[in-house]
C-alpha positions as CSV (number, residue, x, y, z in Angstrom):
1,M,0.0,0.0,0.0
2,S,1.5,3.3,-1.0
3,V,1.4,6.1,1.6
4,S,1.1,9.7,0.4
5,G,1.9,12.8,2.5
6,K,-1.5,14.3,1.6
7,A,-4.7,12.7,3.0
8,K,-7.1,11.1,0.6
9,I,-10.8,10.4,0.9
10,L,-12.4,7.5,-0.8
11,I,-16.1,7.7,-1.8
12,V,-17.7,4.4,-2.7
13,D,-21.1,4.9,-4.4
14,D,-22.8,3.5,-7.5
15,R,-24.7,6.8,-8.1
16,P,-22.3,9.3,-9.8
17,E,-24.5,12.4,-9.1
18,K,-24.5,11.7,-5.3
19,A,-20.8,10.9,-5.2
20,F,-19.8,14.1,-7.1
21,A,-22.0,16.2,-4.9
22,I,-20.2,14.8,-1.8
23,K,-16.8,15.3,-3.5
24,S,-17.6,19.0,-4.2
25,V,-18.0,19.6,-0.5
26,L,-15.0,17.5,0.7
27,S,-12.4,18.5,-1.9
28,I,-11.4,21.5,0.2
29,L,-10.2,19.0,2.9
30,A,-8.2,16.5,0.9
31,E,-7.9,14.7,-2.4
32,V,-11.1,12.8,-3.1
33,V,-11.2,9.5,-5.1
34,I,-14.6,8.1,-6.4
35,V,-15.2,4.4,-7.2
36,S,-18.6,2.9,-8.1
37,S,-18.5,-0.5,-6.5
38,G,-17.3,-2.5,-3.5
39,K,-14.9,-4.5,-5.6
40,E,-13.3,-1.4,-7.0
41,A,-13.0,0.0,-3.4
42,L,-11.2,-3.2,-2.2
43,R,-8.7,-3.0,-5.1
44,T,-7.8,0.7,-4.6
45,L,-7.5,0.2,-0.8
46,L,-4.9,-2.4,-1.4
47,N,-2.7,0.0,-3.3
48,T,-3.4,3.4,-1.6
49,E,-3.8,4.5,1.9
50,Y,-6.9,6.7,2.7
51,A,-7.8,8.8,5.7
52,V,-11.4,7.8,5.6
53,V,-13.9,5.8,3.5
54,L,-17.4,7.1,2.8
55,L,-19.3,3.9,1.9
56,D,-22.8,3.8,0.4
57,V,-24.9,1.1,2.1
58,N,-27.2,0.2,-0.9
59,M,-25.1,-0.9,-3.9
60,P,-25.7,-3.8,-6.3
61,E,-23.6,-7.0,-6.3
62,M,-21.6,-6.1,-3.1
63,D,-23.4,-3.8,-0.8
64,G,-21.8,-1.5,1.8
65,F,-22.0,-4.0,4.6
66,E,-20.3,-6.7,2.6
67,T,-17.6,-4.3,1.5
68,A,-17.0,-3.1,5.1
69,Q,-16.7,-6.7,6.2
70,M,-14.0,-7.4,3.6
71,I,-12.2,-4.2,4.5
72,R,-12.0,-5.2,8.1
73,Q,-10.9,-8.7,7.3
74,R,-7.8,-7.5,5.5
75,K,-4.9,-6.7,7.7
76,V,-3.6,-3.7,5.7
77,T,-7.1,-2.1,5.6
78,S,-8.5,-3.2,9.0
79,T,-8.0,0.2,10.7
80,I,-9.2,2.6,8.0
81,P,-12.2,4.6,9.4
82,I,-15.5,3.8,7.6
83,L,-18.5,6.2,7.4
84,F,-21.7,4.6,6.1
85,V,-23.7,6.9,3.8
86,T,-27.4,6.0,4.0
87,A,-30.9,7.5,3.9
88,M,-32.7,8.8,7.0
89,D,-35.3,6.0,6.8
90,S,-32.7,3.3,7.6
91,T,-33.9,0.8,10.2
92,G,-32.4,0.4,13.6
93,G,-31.3,-3.1,12.6
94,E,-29.4,-1.9,9.6
95,I,-27.6,0.8,11.6
96,E,-26.7,-1.7,14.4
97,R,-25.3,-4.1,11.7
98,G,-23.1,-1.3,10.3
99,Y,-21.6,-0.6,13.7
100,S,-21.0,-4.3,14.3
101,L,-19.0,-4.4,11.0
102,G,-16.7,-1.7,12.1
103,A,-18.4,1.6,11.0
104,V,-17.2,4.5,13.1
105,D,-20.3,6.7,12.2
106,Y,-23.2,7.2,9.8
107,L,-23.9,10.0,7.4
108,F,-27.7,10.2,7.1
109,L,-28.9,11.8,3.9
110,P,-29.9,14.5,3.3
111,I,-27.0,16.2,5.2
112,S,-25.9,19.8,5.2
113,D,-22.6,20.7,3.7
114,S,-21.2,22.0,7.0
115,A,-22.2,18.8,8.9
116,L,-20.7,16.6,6.2
117,K,-17.5,18.6,6.2
118,S,-17.3,18.7,10.0
119,K,-17.6,14.9,10.4
120,V,-15.1,14.0,7.7
121,K,-12.6,16.7,8.8
122,V,-12.0,14.9,12.1
123,F,-10.7,11.8,10.3
124,V,-8.6,13.9,7.8
125,E,-6.9,15.7,10.7
126,L,-6.3,12.5,12.6
127,Y,-4.6,11.0,9.5
128,N,-2.5,14.1,9.0
129,Q,-1.4,14.0,12.6
130,R,-0.4,10.4,12.3
131,Q,1.5,11.1,9.2
132,A,3.3,14.0,10.9
133,V,4.2,11.8,13.9
134,Q,5.5,9.0,11.5
135,E,7.6,11.5,9.6
136,A,9.0,12.8,12.8
137,I,9.9,9.3,13.9
138,E,11.6,8.6,10.6
139,A,13.5,11.8,10.8
140,V,14.7,10.9,14.3
141,K,15.7,7.4,13.1
142,E,17.7,9.0,10.3
143,T,19.3,11.5,12.6
144,N,20.2,8.7,15.0
145,A,21.7,6.7,12.2
146,Q,23.8,9.7,11.2
147,L,24.9,10.3,14.8
148,E,25.9,6.6,15.1
149,T,28.0,6.9,12.0
150,F,29.6,10.1,13.4
151,C,30.3,8.3,16.6
152,H,32.2,5.5,14.8
153,T,34.2,8.1,12.9
154,V,35.1,9.9,16.1
155,A,36.0,6.7,17.9
156,H,38.4,5.6,15.1
157,D,39.6,8.7,13.2
158,L,40.1,11.0,16.2
159,R,41.3,8.6,18.9
160,A,43.9,7.0,16.6
161,P,46.1,10.1,16.4
162,L,45.8,10.5,20.2
163,R,47.1,7.0,20.7
164,S,50.0,7.8,18.4
165,I,50.8,11.0,20.4
166,Q,50.7,9.0,23.6
167,G,52.8,6.2,22.1
168,F,55.5,8.6,20.7
169,A,55.6,10.5,24.0
170,T,56.2,7.3,25.9
171,A,58.9,6.2,23.4
172,L,60.6,9.5,23.6
173,V,60.9,9.2,27.4
174,E,62.1,5.6,27.2
175,D,64.7,6.2,24.5
176,C,65.8,9.7,25.3
177,G,64.8,10.3,28.9
178,P,68.3,10.7,30.4
179,K,69.2,13.1,27.7
180,L,66.2,15.4,28.2
181,A,66.4,18.5,30.3
182,P,63.9,18.8,33.2
183,S,61.9,21.4,31.1
184,E,61.9,19.1,28.1
185,M,60.6,16.2,30.3
186,D,57.9,18.5,31.5
187,Y,56.9,19.3,28.0
188,V,56.7,15.6,27.1
189,D,54.6,14.9,30.3
190,R,52.2,17.7,29.4
191,I,51.8,16.3,25.9
192,S,51.1,12.8,27.2
193,K,48.6,14.1,29.8
194,S,46.8,16.4,27.3
195,A,46.4,13.4,24.9
196,Q,45.0,11.3,27.8
197,R,42.5,14.0,28.8
198,M,41.4,14.4,25.2
199,D,40.9,10.7,24.9
200,V,38.8,10.6,28.0
201,L,36.7,13.5,26.7
202,I,36.1,11.8,23.4
203,Q,35.0,8.6,25.2
204,D,32.6,10.7,27.4
205,L,31.2,12.4,24.4
206,L,30.7,9.1,22.7
207,Q,28.8,7.8,25.7
208,Y,26.7,10.9,25.9
209,S,25.8,10.9,22.2
210,R,24.9,7.2,22.2
211,I,22.4,7.4,25.0
212,N,19.6,8.7,22.7
213,T,20.3,6.0,20.1
214,L,20.5,2.9,22.4
215,D,17.6,0.5,22.6
216,L,16.8,0.4,26.4
217,P,14.8,-2.8,27.3
218,F,13.7,-2.3,30.9
219,E,13.9,-4.9,33.6
220,K,13.5,-5.2,37.4
221,I,16.9,-4.5,39.1
222,D,17.6,-5.5,42.7
223,L,19.8,-2.6,43.7
224,E,21.7,-4.2,46.6
225,P,23.6,-6.8,44.6
226,F,23.8,-4.5,41.6
227,V,25.5,-1.7,43.5
228,Q,27.8,-4.0,45.5
229,N,29.1,-5.6,42.3
230,L,29.6,-2.2,40.7
231,I,31.6,-0.9,43.7
232,S,33.9,-4.0,43.5
233,V,34.6,-3.3,39.9
234,L,35.2,0.4,40.4
235,K,37.6,-0.1,43.3
236,E,39.7,-2.3,41.1
237,D,40.3,0.2,38.3
238,V,38.6,3.6,38.8
239,I,38.1,5.0,42.3
240,D,40.4,5.4,45.3
241,K,40.6,2.0,47.2
242,Q,40.5,4.0,50.4
243,C,37.1,5.4,49.5
244,K,34.5,4.0,52.0
245,I,31.2,3.2,50.4
246,E,28.3,2.0,52.5
247,L,24.8,0.8,51.5
248,K,21.8,1.3,53.8
249,K,19.8,-2.0,53.6
250,P,17.3,-3.0,52.5
251,M,17.4,-1.3,49.1
252,L,14.2,-1.1,47.1
253,P,14.1,-2.6,43.6
254,I,13.6,-0.4,40.6
255,V,12.8,-0.7,36.9
256,G,15.5,0.4,34.4
257,H,18.1,-0.5,31.9
258,R,21.0,-2.3,33.6
259,E,23.9,-1.0,31.5
260,T,22.6,2.6,31.5
261,L,22.1,2.5,35.3
262,C,25.7,1.2,35.6
263,L,26.9,4.2,33.7
264,V,24.9,6.5,36.0
265,F,26.4,5.0,39.2
266,N,29.8,4.9,37.7
267,N,29.7,8.7,37.3
268,L,28.0,9.5,40.6
269,L,30.4,7.3,42.7
270,T,33.5,8.4,40.8
271,N,32.6,12.1,41.5
272,A,31.7,11.3,45.1
273,C,35.2,9.8,45.7
274,K,37.0,12.5,43.7
275,Y,35.7,15.9,44.8
276,V,37.0,15.6,48.4
277,P,39.7,17.7,50.1
278,E,43.1,16.0,50.2
279,S,43.1,15.7,54.0
280,V,39.7,13.9,54.0
281,T,39.1,10.2,53.4
282,P,36.1,9.8,50.9
283,H,33.0,8.4,52.6
284,V,29.9,7.7,50.5
285,N,26.5,6.5,51.7
286,I,23.9,5.0,49.3
287,K,20.2,4.5,50.3
288,T,16.8,4.3,48.7
289,E,13.6,6.0,49.6
290,D,10.0,5.0,48.7
291,R,8.3,7.8,46.8
292,G,5.1,6.0,45.9
293,Q,5.3,5.0,42.2
294,S,9.0,5.6,42.2
295,V,12.2,5.0,44.2
296,R,14.6,7.8,45.1
297,I,18.2,6.7,45.3
298,W,20.5,8.9,47.4
299,V,24.3,9.1,46.9
300,Q,25.7,11.2,49.8
301,D,29.4,12.2,50.1
302,N,31.6,14.1,52.5
303,G,33.2,16.2,49.7
304,I,33.7,19.9,49.0
305,G,30.0,20.6,48.3
306,I,28.3,22.8,45.7
307,S,26.8,26.3,46.1
308,K,23.1,26.4,45.5
309,E,23.4,28.7,42.5
310,Y,25.2,25.8,40.6
311,H,22.7,23.0,41.6
312,E,21.1,23.0,38.1
313,K,24.0,24.2,36.1
314,I,26.3,21.2,37.0
315,F,23.9,18.8,35.1
316,R,24.6,20.6,31.8
317,I,27.2,19.4,29.4
318,F,30.7,20.9,29.7
319,E,29.9,22.6,33.0
320,R,32.8,22.4,35.4
321,L,33.1,24.3,38.7
322,H,36.7,23.5,39.8
323,G,38.9,24.1,36.8
324,S,42.1,22.0,36.7
325,E,42.1,21.4,40.5
326,Y,40.1,18.2,40.0
327,A,40.4,16.1,36.8
328,G,37.2,15.9,34.7
329,T,35.6,16.6,31.3
330,G,32.3,18.3,32.4
331,V,30.3,15.5,30.7
332,G,29.7,13.0,33.5
333,L,26.7,14.6,35.2
334,A,25.2,15.4,31.7
335,I,25.4,11.6,31.0
336,V,23.6,11.0,34.3
337,T,20.8,13.4,33.5
338,K,20.2,12.1,30.0
339,S,20.4,8.5,31.1
340,I,17.9,8.9,33.9
341,T,15.6,10.9,31.7
342,R,15.6,8.2,29.0
343,M,14.6,5.7,31.8
344,G,11.7,7.9,32.7
345,G,13.2,9.3,35.9
346,R,14.5,12.5,37.4
347,V,17.8,13.7,38.9
348,G,18.8,16.4,41.4
349,V,21.2,17.4,44.2
350,E,21.2,18.9,47.7
351,S,24.5,20.5,48.7
352,E,26.3,23.3,50.5
353,P,30.0,24.3,50.3
354,D,32.2,22.3,52.7
355,K,29.2,20.2,53.8
356,G,29.2,17.5,51.1
357,S,26.6,16.7,48.5
358,R,23.5,14.5,48.3
359,F,22.8,13.5,44.7
360,W,19.5,11.8,44.0
361,I,18.0,9.9,41.1
362,E,14.4,8.7,40.8
363,L,13.3,5.7,38.8
364,P,10.0,3.7,38.6
365,K,9.6,1.3,41.4
366,A,9.5,-2.4,40.6
367,L,6.4,-4.3,41.6
368,N,6.9,-7.4,43.6
């Protein structure tokens, strides 16, 4: 079945004078096609999509009721709205039969032009809205496909030179280290660290851009084993092994996407253990709170804290408050925000300078 951007109306009537009279009224709404029999209607419906069908009840060979029944039996035409056109003297039994066969309404003749136009306009507008939604969906799919292609390009074409820079810097130190002056060693160290920071930034941007394109099948997640396992992994490679992380049990189960939630906790726990004064041992508490239909997960730290004026700003991409004092790309909390939003949740923070921070995320509660 071909789909056109412009809505079409199908009139099925064996009396040309009546069909053309209806067409003259409805042509202002959409393109109008006239056929004179049920068989012709079934043929054209297989090849073209229509916003609505105006179907005469009394036709020879195949009447309107039989035609409607055939339309509803075919999968590709089963959802097309049908308006039966009939005389005012139709019996209650005939009207009831029409509704049982899938008619959405009746047009009783004679009918005023304004009433006819008003009834049909509803279905034309619904069709146009569905088309607009479908076009928007297709546009988003195309954009996501282009974004995915871009991400692959970034991953390979931009990170490859960075790896070369890091490799040559390491080779230079290994081969010529004793011959380099302190200032020259400093230059090489800066080159290597800059390449590392750029590589981390590219990886964060790739994660951020992919959140919208990922398929996120949701499942029930028992937070206690999930978070404990994640902490074990992070302490092996990412966060300070001295960082003390405690869970307040029991933890309520939530509904979400496991890998995306892992990304969220990765960023929150890494930040909680990082943004702490040098003289303070990082201490993080994680607990859940029942919020009715959702679960609020709190991640509380004993870090440097955040002024109230920055509580919303820090969740935007590339927003950093501490310059080079603490390593970071300014993308982590933006990843958290986008991830939680895609899972149907919310995110926020309660914090004051020098009093630590309490980050929270809310996700749908899993039913037992």
